[in-house]
Structure formats: C-alpha cells, structure tokens
MIBAMAR-624597 format. One record per atom (N, C-alpha, C): residue number from 0; residue in three letters; atom name; z, x negated, y negated. Coordinates in nm, 3 decimals, padded with zeros to 5 digits. Layout:
N
@resi:NUM	resn:ALA	name:CA	z:Z	x:X	y:Y
...
// end
This chain:
105
@resi:0	resn:MET	name:N	z:-00.889	x:-00.718	y:00.861
@resi:0	resn:MET	name:CA	z:-00.794	x:-00.638	y:00.877
@resi:0	resn:MET	name:C	z:-00.785	x:-00.558	y:00.749
@resi:1	resn:GLU	name:N	z:-00.787	x:-00.441	y:00.724
@resi:1	resn:GLU	name:CA	z:-00.784	x:-00.344	y:00.599
@resi:1	resn:GLU	name:C	z:-00.651	x:-00.363	y:00.531
@resi:2	resn:GLU	name:N	z:-00.660	x:-00.378	y:00.401
@resi:2	resn:GLU	name:CA	z:-00.570	x:-00.374	y:00.298
@resi:2	resn:GLU	name:C	z:-00.415	x:-00.318	y:00.318
@resi:3	resn:LYS	name:N	z:-00.466	x:-00.173	y:00.362
@resi:3	resn:LYS	name:CA	z:-00.351	x:-00.081	y:00.371
@resi:3	resn:LYS	name:C	z:-00.265	x:-00.122	y:00.533
@resi:4	resn:ASN	name:N	z:-00.352	x:-00.191	y:00.606
@resi:4	resn:ASN	name:CA	z:-00.257	x:-00.222	y:00.718
@resi:4	resn:ASN	name:C	z:-00.195	x:-00.332	y:00.702
@resi:5	resn:ILE	name:N	z:-00.225	x:-00.427	y:00.634
@resi:5	resn:ILE	name:CA	z:-00.153	x:-00.559	y:00.588
@resi:5	resn:ILE	name:C	z:-00.022	x:-00.521	y:00.502
@resi:6	resn:GLU	name:N	z:-00.045	x:-00.415	y:00.407
@resi:6	resn:GLU	name:CA	z:00.083	x:-00.374	y:00.334
@resi:6	resn:GLU	name:C	z:00.160	x:-00.320	y:00.429
@resi:7	resn:SER	name:N	z:00.131	x:-00.236	y:00.533
@resi:7	resn:SER	name:CA	z:00.204	x:-00.158	y:00.611
@resi:7	resn:SER	name:C	z:00.300	x:-00.290	y:00.693
@resi:8	resn:ILE	name:N	z:00.196	x:-00.395	y:00.771
@resi:8	resn:ILE	name:CA	z:00.275	x:-00.482	y:00.849
@resi:8	resn:ILE	name:C	z:00.372	x:-00.577	y:00.761
@resi:9	resn:MET	name:N	z:00.336	x:-00.605	y:00.635
@resi:9	resn:MET	name:CA	z:00.446	x:-00.677	y:00.540
@resi:9	resn:MET	name:C	z:00.559	x:-00.595	y:00.541
@resi:10	resn:GLY	name:N	z:00.526	x:-00.454	y:00.530
@resi:10	resn:GLY	name:CA	z:00.662	x:-00.378	y:00.493
@resi:10	resn:GLY	name:C	z:00.757	x:-00.392	y:00.599
@resi:11	resn:LEU	name:N	z:00.695	x:-00.405	y:00.726
@resi:11	resn:LEU	name:CA	z:00.769	x:-00.415	y:00.865
@resi:11	resn:LEU	name:C	z:00.859	x:-00.530	y:00.855
@resi:12	resn:ILE	name:N	z:00.784	x:-00.664	y:00.807
@resi:12	resn:ILE	name:CA	z:00.848	x:-00.768	y:00.819
@resi:12	resn:ILE	name:C	z:00.941	x:-00.784	y:00.709
@resi:13	resn:MET	name:N	z:00.917	x:-00.733	y:00.555
@resi:13	resn:MET	name:CA	z:01.004	x:-00.745	y:00.471
@resi:13	resn:MET	name:C	z:01.129	x:-00.659	y:00.470
@resi:14	resn:TYR	name:N	z:01.124	x:-00.526	y:00.534
@resi:14	resn:TYR	name:CA	z:01.215	x:-00.441	y:00.521
@resi:14	resn:TYR	name:C	z:01.298	x:-00.465	y:00.631
@resi:15	resn:GLY	name:N	z:01.235	x:-00.515	y:00.766
@resi:15	resn:GLY	name:CA	z:01.325	x:-00.550	y:00.868
@resi:15	resn:GLY	name:C	z:01.414	x:-00.672	y:00.858
@resi:16	resn:GLY	name:N	z:01.343	x:-00.757	y:00.781
@resi:16	resn:GLY	name:CA	z:01.418	x:-00.895	y:00.718
@resi:16	resn:GLY	name:C	z:01.525	x:-00.845	y:00.615
@resi:17	resn:ASN	name:N	z:01.515	x:-00.764	y:00.550
@resi:17	resn:ASN	name:CA	z:01.610	x:-00.721	y:00.453
@resi:17	resn:ASN	name:C	z:01.726	x:-00.666	y:00.544
@resi:18	resn:ALA	name:N	z:01.702	x:-00.566	y:00.625
@resi:18	resn:ALA	name:CA	z:01.805	x:-00.525	y:00.717
@resi:18	resn:ALA	name:C	z:01.870	x:-00.611	y:00.776
@resi:19	resn:LYS	name:N	z:01.817	x:-00.689	y:00.833
@resi:19	resn:LYS	name:CA	z:01.888	x:-00.797	y:00.927
@resi:19	resn:LYS	name:C	z:02.001	x:-00.867	y:00.847
@resi:20	resn:SER	name:N	z:01.937	x:-00.932	y:00.693
@resi:20	resn:SER	name:CA	z:02.006	x:-00.994	y:00.645
@resi:20	resn:SER	name:C	z:02.131	x:-00.901	y:00.583
@resi:21	resn:ASP	name:N	z:02.085	x:-00.794	y:00.546
@resi:21	resn:ASP	name:CA	z:02.227	x:-00.706	y:00.508
@resi:21	resn:ASP	name:C	z:02.326	x:-00.693	y:00.607
@resi:22	resn:ALA	name:N	z:02.288	x:-00.672	y:00.728
@resi:22	resn:ALA	name:CA	z:02.370	x:-00.676	y:00.842
@resi:22	resn:ALA	name:C	z:02.448	x:-00.803	y:00.866
@resi:23	resn:MET	name:N	z:02.378	x:-00.896	y:00.830
@resi:23	resn:MET	name:CA	z:02.487	x:-01.027	y:00.866
@resi:23	resn:MET	name:C	z:02.594	x:-01.034	y:00.742
@resi:24	resn:GLU	name:N	z:02.544	x:-00.984	y:00.633
@resi:24	resn:GLU	name:CA	z:02.639	x:-01.006	y:00.525
@resi:24	resn:GLU	name:C	z:02.757	x:-00.895	y:00.546
@resi:25	resn:ALA	name:N	z:02.716	x:-00.784	y:00.617
@resi:25	resn:ALA	name:CA	z:02.814	x:-00.691	y:00.646
@resi:25	resn:ALA	name:C	z:02.908	x:-00.748	y:00.742
@resi:26	resn:ILE	name:N	z:02.886	x:-00.814	y:00.840
@resi:26	resn:ILE	name:CA	z:02.972	x:-00.892	y:00.941
@resi:26	resn:ILE	name:C	z:03.036	x:-00.989	y:00.863
@resi:27	resn:ALA	name:N	z:02.980	x:-01.067	y:00.784
@resi:27	resn:ALA	name:CA	z:03.062	x:-01.174	y:00.714
@resi:27	resn:ALA	name:C	z:03.180	x:-01.124	y:00.624
@resi:28	resn:ALA	name:N	z:03.142	x:-00.984	y:00.556
@resi:28	resn:ALA	name:CA	z:03.248	x:-00.923	y:00.475
@resi:28	resn:ALA	name:C	z:03.358	x:-00.855	y:00.567
@resi:29	resn:ALA	name:N	z:03.332	x:-00.810	y:00.655
@resi:29	resn:ALA	name:CA	z:03.424	x:-00.752	y:00.756
@resi:29	resn:ALA	name:C	z:03.521	x:-00.843	y:00.814
@resi:30	resn:LYS	name:N	z:03.451	x:-01.002	y:00.831
@resi:30	resn:LYS	name:CA	z:03.536	x:-01.106	y:00.886
@resi:30	resn:LYS	name:C	z:03.651	x:-01.149	y:00.774
@resi:31	resn:GLU	name:N	z:03.602	x:-01.120	y:00.647
@resi:31	resn:GLU	name:CA	z:03.692	x:-01.155	y:00.539
@resi:31	resn:GLU	name:C	z:03.775	x:-01.050	y:00.518
@resi:32	resn:GLY	name:N	z:03.760	x:-00.920	y:00.571
@resi:32	resn:GLY	name:CA	z:03.844	x:-00.816	y:00.543
@resi:32	resn:GLY	name:C	z:03.806	x:-00.723	y:00.425
@resi:33	resn:ASN	name:N	z:03.681	x:-00.764	y:00.389
@resi:33	resn:ASN	name:CA	z:03.621	x:-00.651	y:00.271
@resi:33	resn:ASN	name:C	z:03.528	x:-00.552	y:00.335
@resi:34	resn:PHE	name:N	z:03.592	x:-00.443	y:00.364
@resi:34	resn:PHE	name:CA	z:03.554	x:-00.345	y:00.463
@resi:34	resn:PHE	name:C	z:03.458	x:-00.247	y:00.347
@resi:35	resn:GLU	name:N	z:03.486	x:-00.265	y:00.244
@resi:35	resn:GLU	name:CA	z:03.416	x:-00.155	y:00.122
@resi:35	resn:GLU	name:C	z:03.271	x:-00.237	y:00.121
@resi:36	resn:LEU	name:N	z:03.277	x:-00.368	y:00.118
@resi:36	resn:LEU	name:CA	z:03.127	x:-00.437	y:00.100
@resi:36	resn:LEU	name:C	z:03.058	x:-00.414	y:00.234
@resi:37	resn:ALA	name:N	z:03.138	x:-00.444	y:00.345
@resi:37	resn:ALA	name:CA	z:03.067	x:-00.424	y:00.495
@resi:37	resn:ALA	name:C	z:03.013	x:-00.281	y:00.492
@resi:38	resn:ASP	name:N	z:03.077	x:-00.200	y:00.459
@resi:38	resn:ASP	name:CA	z:03.010	x:-00.062	y:00.474
@resi:38	resn:ASP	name:C	z:02.888	x:-00.051	y:00.383
@resi:39	resn:GLN	name:N	z:02.890	x:-00.103	y:00.266
@resi:39	resn:GLN	name:CA	z:02.776	x:-00.086	y:00.177
@resi:39	resn:GLN	name:C	z:02.681	x:-00.167	y:00.234
@resi:40	resn:LYS	name:N	z:02.682	x:-00.273	y:00.272
@resi:40	resn:LYS	name:CA	z:02.585	x:-00.349	y:00.340
@resi:40	resn:LYS	name:C	z:02.512	x:-00.301	y:00.455
@resi:41	resn:LEU	name:N	z:02.607	x:-00.223	y:00.549
@resi:41	resn:LEU	name:CA	z:02.536	x:-00.158	y:00.656
@resi:41	resn:LEU	name:C	z:02.455	x:-00.014	y:00.614
@resi:42	resn:LYS	name:N	z:02.507	x:00.027	y:00.487
@resi:42	resn:LYS	name:CA	z:02.432	x:00.141	y:00.427
@resi:42	resn:LYS	name:C	z:02.291	x:00.075	y:00.372
@resi:43	resn:ASP	name:N	z:02.284	x:-00.031	y:00.321
@resi:43	resn:ASP	name:CA	z:02.187	x:-00.104	y:00.271
@resi:43	resn:ASP	name:C	z:02.082	x:-00.152	y:00.371
@resi:44	resn:ALA	name:N	z:02.159	x:-00.176	y:00.487
@resi:44	resn:ALA	name:CA	z:02.036	x:-00.234	y:00.612
@resi:44	resn:ALA	name:C	z:01.986	x:-00.105	y:00.662
@resi:45	resn:SER	name:N	z:02.058	x:00.002	y:00.660
@resi:45	resn:SER	name:CA	z:02.015	x:00.122	y:00.718
@resi:45	resn:SER	name:C	z:01.879	x:00.179	y:00.623
@resi:46	resn:ALA	name:N	z:01.928	x:00.177	y:00.498
@resi:46	resn:ALA	name:CA	z:01.816	x:00.205	y:00.411
@resi:46	resn:ALA	name:C	z:01.686	x:00.141	y:00.427
@resi:47	resn:SER	name:N	z:01.693	x:-00.019	y:00.450
@resi:47	resn:SER	name:CA	z:01.567	x:-00.110	y:00.475
@resi:47	resn:SER	name:C	z:01.517	x:-00.045	y:00.604
@resi:48	resn:LEU	name:N	z:01.574	x:-00.030	y:00.705
@resi:48	resn:LEU	name:CA	z:01.543	x:00.040	y:00.819
@resi:48	resn:LEU	name:C	z:01.437	x:00.150	y:00.811
@resi:49	resn:VAL	name:N	z:01.488	x:00.244	y:00.735
@resi:49	resn:VAL	name:CA	z:01.411	x:00.378	y:00.710
@resi:49	resn:VAL	name:C	z:01.308	x:00.334	y:00.629
@resi:50	resn:GLU	name:N	z:01.297	x:00.241	y:00.524
@resi:50	resn:GLU	name:CA	z:01.153	x:00.216	y:00.487
@resi:50	resn:GLU	name:C	z:01.092	x:00.155	y:00.600
@resi:51	resn:ALA	name:N	z:01.136	x:00.061	y:00.634
@resi:51	resn:ALA	name:CA	z:01.050	x:00.004	y:00.768
@resi:51	resn:ALA	name:C	z:00.986	x:00.097	y:00.863
@resi:52	resn:HIS	name:N	z:01.060	x:00.207	y:00.897
@resi:52	resn:HIS	name:CA	z:01.009	x:00.289	y:00.967
@resi:52	resn:HIS	name:C	z:00.885	x:00.374	y:00.907
@resi:53	resn:HIS	name:N	z:00.903	x:00.396	y:00.791
@resi:53	resn:HIS	name:CA	z:00.813	x:00.439	y:00.704
@resi:53	resn:HIS	name:C	z:00.659	x:00.382	y:00.723
@resi:54	resn:SER	name:N	z:00.671	x:00.261	y:00.708
@resi:54	resn:SER	name:CA	z:00.539	x:00.168	y:00.721
@resi:54	resn:SER	name:C	z:00.483	x:00.186	y:00.853
@resi:55	resn:GLN	name:N	z:00.566	x:00.185	y:00.970
@resi:55	resn:GLN	name:CA	z:00.542	x:00.207	y:01.097
@resi:55	resn:GLN	name:C	z:00.481	x:00.332	y:01.137
@resi:56	resn:THR	name:N	z:00.550	x:00.432	y:01.063
@resi:56	resn:THR	name:CA	z:00.495	x:00.562	y:01.094
@resi:56	resn:THR	name:C	z:00.333	x:00.569	y:01.038
@resi:57	resn:GLY	name:N	z:00.338	x:00.516	y:00.923
@resi:57	resn:GLY	name:CA	z:00.188	x:00.516	y:00.858
@resi:57	resn:GLY	name:C	z:00.083	x:00.455	y:00.969
@resi:58	resn:LEU	name:N	z:00.117	x:00.339	y:01.030
@resi:58	resn:LEU	name:CA	z:00.036	x:00.274	y:01.129
@resi:58	resn:LEU	name:C	z:00.033	x:00.357	y:01.240
@resi:59	resn:LEU	name:N	z:00.122	x:00.437	y:01.299
@resi:59	resn:LEU	name:CA	z:00.136	x:00.505	y:01.437
@resi:59	resn:LEU	name:C	z:00.022	x:00.652	y:01.395
@resi:60	resn:THR	name:N	z:00.042	x:00.686	y:01.277
@resi:60	resn:THR	name:CA	z:-00.030	x:00.827	y:01.228
@resi:60	resn:THR	name:C	z:-00.162	x:00.786	y:01.224
@resi:61	resn:GLN	name:N	z:-00.201	x:00.642	y:01.187
@resi:61	resn:GLN	name:CA	z:-00.347	x:00.614	y:01.158
@resi:61	resn:GLN	name:C	z:-00.432	x:00.619	y:01.307
@resi:62	resn:GLU	name:N	z:-00.328	x:00.556	y:01.407
@resi:62	resn:GLU	name:CA	z:-00.379	x:00.530	y:01.528
@resi:62	resn:GLU	name:C	z:-00.378	x:00.663	y:01.599
@resi:63	resn:ALA	name:N	z:-00.310	x:00.751	y:01.569
@resi:63	resn:ALA	name:CA	z:-00.298	x:00.885	y:01.654
@resi:63	resn:ALA	name:C	z:-00.437	x:00.982	y:01.597
@resi:64	resn:GLN	name:N	z:-00.457	x:00.950	y:01.439
@resi:64	resn:GLN	name:CA	z:-00.586	x:01.005	y:01.417
@resi:64	resn:GLN	name:C	z:-00.713	x:00.958	y:01.452
@resi:65	resn:GLY	name:N	z:-00.713	x:00.861	y:01.541
@resi:65	resn:GLY	name:CA	z:-00.818	x:00.787	y:01.600
@resi:65	resn:GLY	name:C	z:-00.878	x:00.655	y:01.516
@resi:66	resn:ASP	name:N	z:-00.813	x:00.643	y:01.421
@resi:66	resn:ASP	name:CA	z:-00.844	x:00.500	y:01.329
@resi:66	resn:ASP	name:C	z:-00.767	x:00.404	y:01.392
@resi:67	resn:HIS	name:N	z:-00.843	x:00.327	y:01.506
@resi:67	resn:HIS	name:CA	z:-00.772	x:00.228	y:01.550
@resi:67	resn:HIS	name:C	z:-00.772	x:00.089	y:01.456
@resi:68	resn:MET	name:N	z:-00.657	x:00.004	y:01.502
@resi:68	resn:MET	name:CA	z:-00.651	x:-00.093	y:01.412
@resi:68	resn:MET	name:C	z:-00.645	x:-00.220	y:01.514
@resi:69	resn:THR	name:N	z:-00.714	x:-00.344	y:01.467
@resi:69	resn:THR	name:CA	z:-00.717	x:-00.435	y:01.571
@resi:69	resn:THR	name:C	z:-00.584	x:-00.499	y:01.555
@resi:70	resn:VAL	name:N	z:-00.519	x:-00.519	y:01.672
@resi:70	resn:VAL	name:CA	z:-00.398	x:-00.572	y:01.688
@resi:70	resn:VAL	name:C	z:-00.405	x:-00.755	y:01.704
@resi:71	resn:THR	name:N	z:-00.309	x:-00.792	y:01.600
@resi:71	resn:THR	name:CA	z:-00.317	x:-00.933	y:01.571
@resi:71	resn:THR	name:C	z:-00.184	x:-00.998	y:01.590
@resi:72	resn:LEU	name:N	z:-00.173	x:-01.104	y:01.598
@resi:72	resn:LEU	name:CA	z:-00.040	x:-01.186	y:01.606
@resi:72	resn:LEU	name:C	z:00.062	x:-01.136	y:01.503
@resi:73	resn:LEU	name:N	z:00.004	x:-01.125	y:01.382
@resi:73	resn:LEU	name:CA	z:00.096	x:-01.066	y:01.271
@resi:73	resn:LEU	name:C	z:00.152	x:-00.932	y:01.310
@resi:74	resn:THR	name:N	z:00.073	x:-00.839	y:01.358
@resi:74	resn:THR	name:CA	z:00.106	x:-00.727	y:01.365
@resi:74	resn:THR	name:C	z:00.224	x:-00.715	y:01.511
@resi:75	resn:VAL	name:N	z:00.195	x:-00.801	y:01.597
@resi:75	resn:VAL	name:CA	z:00.300	x:-00.827	y:01.703
@resi:75	resn:VAL	name:C	z:00.437	x:-00.871	y:01.639
@resi:76	resn:HIS	name:N	z:00.414	x:-00.988	y:01.557
@resi:76	resn:HIS	name:CA	z:00.530	x:-01.036	y:01.477
@resi:76	resn:HIS	name:C	z:00.598	x:-00.934	y:01.407
@resi:77	resn:ALA	name:N	z:00.519	x:-00.846	y:01.333
@resi:77	resn:ALA	name:CA	z:00.611	x:-00.732	y:01.252
@resi:77	resn:ALA	name:C	z:00.686	x:-00.635	y:01.353
@resi:78	resn:GLN	name:N	z:00.625	x:-00.585	y:01.454
@resi:78	resn:GLN	name:CA	z:00.686	x:-00.507	y:01.531
@resi:78	resn:GLN	name:C	z:00.813	x:-00.568	y:01.609
@resi:79	resn:ASP	name:N	z:00.789	x:-00.685	y:01.648
@resi:79	resn:ASP	name:CA	z:00.892	x:-00.765	y:01.706
@resi:79	resn:ASP	name:C	z:01.028	x:-00.801	y:01.586
@resi:80	resn:HIS	name:N	z:00.998	x:-00.837	y:01.474
@resi:80	resn:HIS	name:CA	z:01.084	x:-00.837	y:01.359
@resi:80	resn:HIS	name:C	z:01.165	x:-00.720	y:01.352
@resi:81	resn:LEU	name:N	z:01.091	x:-00.610	y:01.324
@resi:81	resn:LEU	name:CA	z:01.164	x:-00.461	y:01.316
@resi:81	resn:LEU	name:C	z:01.244	x:-00.431	y:01.404
@resi:82	resn:MET	name:N	z:01.204	x:-00.446	y:01.552
@resi:82	resn:MET	name:CA	z:01.286	x:-00.423	y:01.667
@resi:82	resn:MET	name:C	z:01.407	x:-00.514	y:01.683
@resi:83	resn:THR	name:N	z:01.411	x:-00.628	y:01.634
@resi:83	resn:THR	name:CA	z:01.523	x:-00.757	y:01.650
@resi:83	resn:THR	name:C	z:01.634	x:-00.684	y:01.519
@resi:84	resn:SER	name:N	z:01.579	x:-00.627	y:01.403
@resi:84	resn:SER	name:CA	z:01.663	x:-00.603	y:01.307
@resi:84	resn:SER	name:C	z:01.711	x:-00.482	y:01.328
@resi:85	resn:ILE	name:N	z:01.662	x:-00.372	y:01.391
@resi:85	resn:ILE	name:CA	z:01.731	x:-00.266	y:01.451
@resi:85	resn:ILE	name:C	z:01.858	x:-00.319	y:01.536
@resi:86	resn:ALA	name:N	z:01.829	x:-00.397	y:01.638
@resi:86	resn:ALA	name:CA	z:01.911	x:-00.425	y:01.741
@resi:86	resn:ALA	name:C	z:02.022	x:-00.499	y:01.675
@resi:87	resn:PHE	name:N	z:01.989	x:-00.574	y:01.580
@resi:87	resn:PHE	name:CA	z:02.098	x:-00.674	y:01.502
@resi:87	resn:PHE	name:C	z:02.192	x:-00.573	y:01.414
@resi:88	resn:THR	name:N	z:02.113	x:-00.480	y:01.367
@resi:88	resn:THR	name:CA	z:02.218	x:-00.394	y:01.257
@resi:88	resn:THR	name:C	z:02.294	x:-00.301	y:01.369
@resi:89	resn:ASP	name:N	z:02.238	x:-00.254	y:01.471
@resi:89	resn:ASP	name:CA	z:02.324	x:-00.193	y:01.560
@resi:89	resn:ASP	name:C	z:02.470	x:-00.259	y:01.607
@resi:90	resn:LEU	name:N	z:02.428	x:-00.383	y:01.647
@resi:90	resn:LEU	name:CA	z:02.538	x:-00.492	y:01.681
@resi:90	resn:LEU	name:C	z:02.626	x:-00.495	y:01.560
@resi:91	resn:ALA	name:N	z:02.581	x:-00.515	y:01.444
@resi:91	resn:ALA	name:CA	z:02.685	x:-00.540	y:01.316
@resi:91	resn:ALA	name:C	z:02.743	x:-00.443	y:01.301
@resi:92	resn:LYS	name:N	z:02.703	x:-00.300	y:01.335
@resi:92	resn:LYS	name:CA	z:02.800	x:-00.183	y:01.314
@resi:92	resn:LYS	name:C	z:02.929	x:-00.190	y:01.393
@resi:93	resn:GLU	name:N	z:02.905	x:-00.244	y:01.519
@resi:93	resn:GLU	name:CA	z:02.990	x:-00.235	y:01.606
@resi:93	resn:GLU	name:C	z:03.111	x:-00.354	y:01.580
@resi:94	resn:LEU	name:N	z:03.050	x:-00.465	y:01.559
@resi:94	resn:LEU	name:CA	z:03.123	x:-00.572	y:01.507
@resi:94	resn:LEU	name:C	z:03.204	x:-00.555	y:01.385
@resi:95	resn:VAL	name:N	z:03.167	x:-00.475	y:01.279
@resi:95	resn:VAL	name:CA	z:03.241	x:-00.435	y:01.177
@resi:95	resn:VAL	name:C	z:03.354	x:-00.346	y:01.220
@resi:96	resn:ASP	name:N	z:03.326	x:-00.236	y:01.306
@resi:96	resn:ASP	name:CA	z:03.428	x:-00.167	y:01.392
@resi:96	resn:ASP	name:C	z:03.551	x:-00.243	y:01.417
@resi:97	resn:VAL	name:N	z:03.497	x:-00.336	y:01.495
@resi:97	resn:VAL	name:CA	z:03.610	x:-00.439	y:01.580
@resi:97	resn:VAL	name:C	z:03.682	x:-00.511	y:01.462
@resi:98	resn:TYR	name:N	z:03.617	x:-00.558	y:01.356
@resi:98	resn:TYR	name:CA	z:03.700	x:-00.623	y:01.261
@resi:98	resn:TYR	name:C	z:03.792	x:-00.508	y:01.208
@resi:99	resn:ARG	name:N	z:03.742	x:-00.408	y:01.159
@resi:99	resn:ARG	name:CA	z:03.828	x:-00.309	y:01.109
@resi:99	resn:ARG	name:C	z:03.951	x:-00.275	y:01.203
@resi:100	resn:LYS	name:N	z:03.942	x:-00.264	y:01.338
@resi:100	resn:LYS	name:CA	z:04.051	x:-00.224	y:01.426
@resi:100	resn:LYS	name:C	z:04.153	x:-00.364	y:01.415
@resi:101	resn:ILE	name:N	z:04.090	x:-00.463	y:01.421
@resi:101	resn:ILE	name:CA	z:04.162	x:-00.598	y:01.420
@resi:101	resn:ILE	name:C	z:04.267	x:-00.595	y:01.272
@resi:102	resn:ASP	name:N	z:04.187	x:-00.572	y:01.183
@resi:102	resn:ASP	name:CA	z:04.273	x:-00.563	y:01.060
@resi:102	resn:ASP	name:C	z:04.369	x:-00.453	y:01.045
@resi:103	resn:GLU	name:N	z:04.373	x:-00.334	y:01.112
@resi:103	resn:GLU	name:CA	z:04.457	x:-00.233	y:01.111
@resi:103	resn:GLU	name:C	z:04.562	x:-00.259	y:01.203
@resi:104	resn:LYS	name:N	z:04.578	x:-00.389	y:01.268
@resi:104	resn:LYS	name:CA	z:04.680	x:-00.383	y:01.370
@resi:104	resn:LYS	name:C	z:04.781	x:-00.489	y:01.289
// end
C-alpha cells in the first residue's frame, strides 16, 4: 500500500477517534451542567470530522481519477471508525440538547 494511502487511512482513524472522544466528553460535561465546555467539545468533534473528511476525500478523488487502491482490512476499519464517529457525534449533540432542556427546568 502506498504511503500516501496509509497516511489518509490513519487520518480517518485518528480524526475519527478524536471526534468520538470529544463527543463523549461533551456528553459528560453536559451531564455535569457545564454547557460551555460541552459546546466547545462538540465544536472540537466537528472540526476533527472535517479533517477526517479531508482524508476521505483524498482517497475518493484518487479513486475517481482511476488510481485504484487495494482495499484492506485497515481501510475498512478506518471507514467504519469514521462512520461510527459521525453517528456518535450526532447523538452527542442530541444528548447535550436534552441535558440543556432538563437543566432549564
């Protein structure tokens, strides 16, 4: 596998992991009533997802240009990791909103 592909794949894993971690921290902060921190952690998670998407876009562009890549278990894992992180971040946003509404009552 080419080095540029490995870097992109590792970017998916790393930034996806960062996003999921920040989203989890956002939920914990909201649970404690610290909505300023929760909002910051959600912003951090979103920023990490943007970076992950940049890595993904590079791989997709390469494929679209006819430079096909061998799909390995690492590639599949990276994509799965990213998709899980996106779903988890979306759920974290909803949970922070729920905690905010509970706190307002």
